[in-house]
C-alpha positions as MATLAB code, in Angstrom:
seq = 'MTCLPTPAPGAKKLGLVIDLDTCVGCQGCATSCKEWNASGHSAPLPDYKPYSAGAEGVWFNRVHSYEAGEGAEGRTVHFPRSCLHCETPACVTVCPTGASYKRAEDGIVLINHDTCIGCGLCAWACPYGAREMDEQQGVMKKCTLCVDRIYNETIPEAQRQPACVLACPTKARHFGDLGDPDSAVSRLVAERGGQPLMPELGYKPVNSYLPPRRRPDPAPVEDAPTQMDIRNPVLRWMDRVLSR';
ca = [
       0.099   -0.142    0.013;
       1.426    3.652   -0.660;
       1.062    6.609    1.868;
      -0.141    9.775    0.648;
       2.059   12.742    1.399;
       1.386   15.405    4.108;
       0.489   18.494    1.857;
       2.897   21.312    3.440;
       0.959   24.587    4.410;
       0.122   26.400    1.583;
       0.730   23.803   -0.929;
      -1.034   24.409   -4.406;
      -3.892   22.530   -5.610;
      -3.498   22.609   -9.321;
      -6.695   21.299  -11.137;
      -9.395   21.868  -14.072;
     -12.570   23.753  -13.640;
     -15.093   22.702  -16.145;
     -18.104   24.891  -17.686;
     -20.647   22.467  -18.413;
     -22.741   25.470  -19.721;
     -20.201   26.306  -22.352;
     -18.875   22.997  -23.601;
     -19.907   22.152  -26.861;
     -18.673   18.294  -26.873;
     -16.481   19.260  -30.023;
     -13.756   16.940  -28.441;
     -11.336   19.253  -28.850;
      -9.728   19.132  -25.605;
      -9.661   15.183  -25.877;
      -7.584   15.148  -29.362;
      -5.208   17.924  -28.299;
      -4.531   15.974  -24.823;
      -3.474   13.064  -27.076;
      -1.327   15.136  -29.671;
       0.429   16.765  -27.009;
       0.874   13.287  -24.431;
       2.102   10.886  -27.543;
       5.312   12.295  -27.021;
       5.044   13.627  -23.404;
       5.458   12.491  -19.917;
       3.562    9.165  -20.304;
       3.901    8.719  -24.163;
       3.331    6.719  -26.037;
      -0.473    6.608  -26.181;
      -1.464    3.612  -28.352;
      -4.871    3.408  -30.320;
      -5.859   -0.167  -30.561;
      -9.520    1.022  -32.924;
      -8.936    4.371  -33.914;
     -11.993    4.418  -35.789;
     -14.300    2.638  -33.905;
     -17.328    3.609  -32.269;
     -15.871    2.969  -28.476;
     -12.269    5.098  -29.310;
     -10.538    1.870  -28.170;
      -7.259    2.811  -27.148;
      -5.057    5.347  -24.208;
      -7.269    8.391  -24.049;
      -6.803   10.581  -20.861;
      -9.886   12.968  -22.173;
     -13.072   11.378  -22.732;
     -16.242   13.473  -23.399;
     -19.855   11.892  -23.036;
     -23.045   13.650  -23.986;
     -26.002   13.407  -22.007;
     -29.555   14.560  -22.801;
     -31.027   16.211  -19.722;
     -34.257   17.606  -18.629;
     -37.337   17.450  -20.830;
     -39.543   19.246  -22.536;
     -38.438   22.745  -23.134;
     -36.011   22.182  -20.025;
     -34.530   19.602  -22.320;
     -30.678   19.894  -23.613;
     -27.677   18.040  -24.405;
     -25.074   18.322  -21.692;
     -21.305   17.352  -22.698;
     -18.965   16.128  -19.805;
     -15.494   15.877  -20.301;
     -13.877   12.956  -17.907;
     -10.715   12.505  -16.984;
      -8.657   12.205  -13.748;
      -9.723   14.672  -10.918;
      -6.729   14.498   -8.785;
      -8.512   13.937   -5.173;
      -6.832   14.860   -2.139;
      -7.525   11.307   -1.037;
      -7.159    9.142   -3.973;
      -7.923    5.428   -3.208;
      -6.048    5.124   -6.473;
      -2.981    5.643   -4.736;
      -3.297    4.240   -1.322;
      -4.216    0.845   -3.037;
      -1.251    0.640   -5.583;
       0.893   -2.455   -4.211;
       4.316   -1.042   -5.352;
       3.913    2.730   -5.122;
       3.848    3.626   -8.529;
       0.810    5.657   -8.047;
       1.581    8.735   -6.161;
       0.486   11.999   -5.185;
       2.618   15.171   -5.262;
       3.060   16.996   -2.020;
       3.864   20.339   -3.889;
       1.035   20.732   -6.272;
      -1.157   17.753   -5.511;
      -1.228   16.210   -8.950;
      -1.698   12.349   -9.200;
       1.009   10.549  -11.005;
       2.113    7.290  -12.142;
       5.556    5.800  -12.088;
       6.094    3.801  -15.163;
       9.019    2.157  -14.336;
       7.597    0.669  -10.767;
       3.937    0.267  -12.377;
       3.414   -3.733  -12.828;
      -0.116   -3.522  -14.708;
      -2.238   -5.079  -11.906;
      -4.920   -2.708  -12.326;
      -5.987   -1.922   -8.647;
      -5.685    1.250   -8.860;
      -8.340    1.340  -12.020;
     -10.564   -0.971   -9.708;
     -10.374    1.710   -7.007;
     -10.446    5.025   -8.854;
     -14.702    4.998   -8.928;
     -14.280    7.731  -11.715;
     -12.920    5.768  -14.379;
      -9.857    7.998  -14.728;
      -7.503    5.220  -15.304;
      -6.055    3.511  -18.953;
      -4.424    0.428  -19.449;
      -1.573    0.354  -21.825;
      -1.868   -2.919  -22.978;
       0.932   -2.801  -25.158;
       3.652   -1.369  -22.611;
       1.484   -3.532  -19.685;
       0.929   -0.560  -17.196;
      -1.761    2.555  -16.553;
      -1.739    5.499  -17.565;
      -3.595    8.836  -16.919;
      -3.798   12.570  -16.623;
      -1.206   14.275  -15.409;
      -2.361   17.818  -16.166;
       0.050   18.122  -18.737;
       2.999   18.764  -16.038;
       5.773   18.625  -18.416;
       3.905   21.431  -19.947;
       2.825   23.526  -16.936;
       6.811   23.492  -15.760;
       8.061   24.398  -19.110;
      10.256   27.323  -18.886;
      11.273   27.230  -22.488;
       7.774   27.853  -23.597;
       5.889   31.287  -23.406;
       4.073   31.500  -19.988;
       0.805   32.148  -21.671;
       1.307   28.122  -22.760;
       2.318   26.604  -19.721;
      -1.263   25.250  -19.090;
      -2.650   21.765  -20.037;
      -3.224   21.196  -23.726;
      -6.671   20.663  -23.305;
      -7.338   23.919  -21.990;
      -5.607   26.017  -24.408;
      -7.378   23.944  -27.135;
     -10.777   25.010  -26.126;
     -12.287   27.229  -28.452;
     -15.432   28.215  -25.906;
     -12.883   28.565  -22.698;
     -15.032   25.918  -21.170;
     -11.966   24.628  -19.681;
      -9.646   26.572  -16.674;
      -6.999   25.721  -14.629;
      -5.565   26.975  -11.390;
      -4.519   26.556   -7.869;
      -7.952   25.578   -6.472;
      -6.206   25.966   -3.116;
      -5.753   29.368   -3.157;
      -9.300   31.083   -2.416;
      -8.401   34.048   -4.233;
      -7.653   32.302   -7.294;
      -9.339   33.128  -10.796;
     -10.532   29.216  -10.783;
     -11.496   29.113   -7.289;
     -13.142   32.853   -7.500;
     -15.051   31.228  -10.375;
     -16.457   27.908   -8.652;
     -17.380   30.576   -5.813;
     -19.705   32.485   -8.400;
     -21.145   29.745  -10.028;
     -21.508   27.322   -7.430;
     -19.049   24.915   -8.858;
     -19.103   21.501   -7.694;
     -16.918   18.263   -7.090;
     -17.680   15.016   -8.989;
     -19.828   12.597   -6.413;
     -18.473   14.493   -3.457;
     -20.348   11.940   -0.987;
     -17.545    9.402   -1.953;
     -15.442   11.037    0.531;
     -12.221   11.383   -2.226;
     -12.296   14.898   -2.419;
     -11.814   15.829   -5.895;
      -9.863   18.996   -6.621;
     -11.593   19.415   -9.982;
     -14.790   20.850  -10.050;
     -17.961   21.145  -12.501;
     -19.965   24.616  -13.314;
     -23.705   23.050  -13.745;
     -25.288   24.600  -16.883;
     -27.238   28.025  -16.521;
     -31.164   27.863  -16.416;
     -32.266   29.015  -19.715;
     -34.186   31.842  -20.233;
     -38.071   31.928  -20.549;
     -38.973   32.352  -24.453;
     -39.714   35.900  -25.075;
     -44.235   35.824  -25.887;
     -44.921   35.407  -29.248;
     -46.966   38.008  -30.485;
     -50.148   37.447  -32.947;
     -49.875   38.199  -36.395;
     -52.070   41.632  -37.293;
     -55.066   40.895  -39.022;
     -56.330   42.762  -42.053;
     -58.629   45.110  -39.563;
     -55.185   46.175  -37.940;
     -54.128   47.152  -40.702;
     -55.282   51.138  -41.102;
     -53.684   52.031  -44.415;
     -56.393   50.661  -47.290;
     -53.822   50.186  -49.370;
     -51.853   47.822  -47.425;
     -54.839   46.006  -46.277;
     -55.613   45.558  -50.236;
     -52.369   44.519  -50.574;
     -52.292   41.655  -47.521;
     -55.766   40.724  -48.760;
     -54.279   40.010  -52.157;
     -51.486   38.288  -51.025;
     -52.953   36.086  -48.004;
     -55.103   34.346  -50.854;
];
């Protein structure tokens, strides 16, 4: 079993805030994640049947679409799913070799592929389905928050964000320190009532989801004018002719 580190006072809690109101399910986040990580910290990310309906292979980010509500309240909700970098992750404590670990300095959950034996216990322990088995290498893989990018001082500071965040065309994905109540992501969660995924399980996910906003009531539709409402006799005659 693997012990969790004791976080230092003021330690970061890096994570994502995902806006379910503006996510359009374009799969841009999943594609950019795959592209960056295919040659990054957890490379390679193999595909087994890349054109099948299930997209078999290793994907750190998957987007699911659901129909929510009924009638006028109904809408399609696109739900991106990846590792939530929990504060007390069961995937870490169940690991028999210590390959799964949580960093004390920023809270990112990672996997040491040199010591991972591919037993799959972490995948069984994770209730969010965030872990993916690389069957070619025989090791488990998962979202790293692009750890090899966010600390890379050789690229412009504005680019030091996870690939999925940079690629999102609707700015539905936000990255930052959720341990700092004054950070932009923490304020966004507070303003929009962001929620962690399944908090009742007790794993304390760091990532948060912003709920879809309620749609405004449609404006009342005015009845079309009748011939008697048209005072101009010429326009009334034209309306009568065109209405035949």
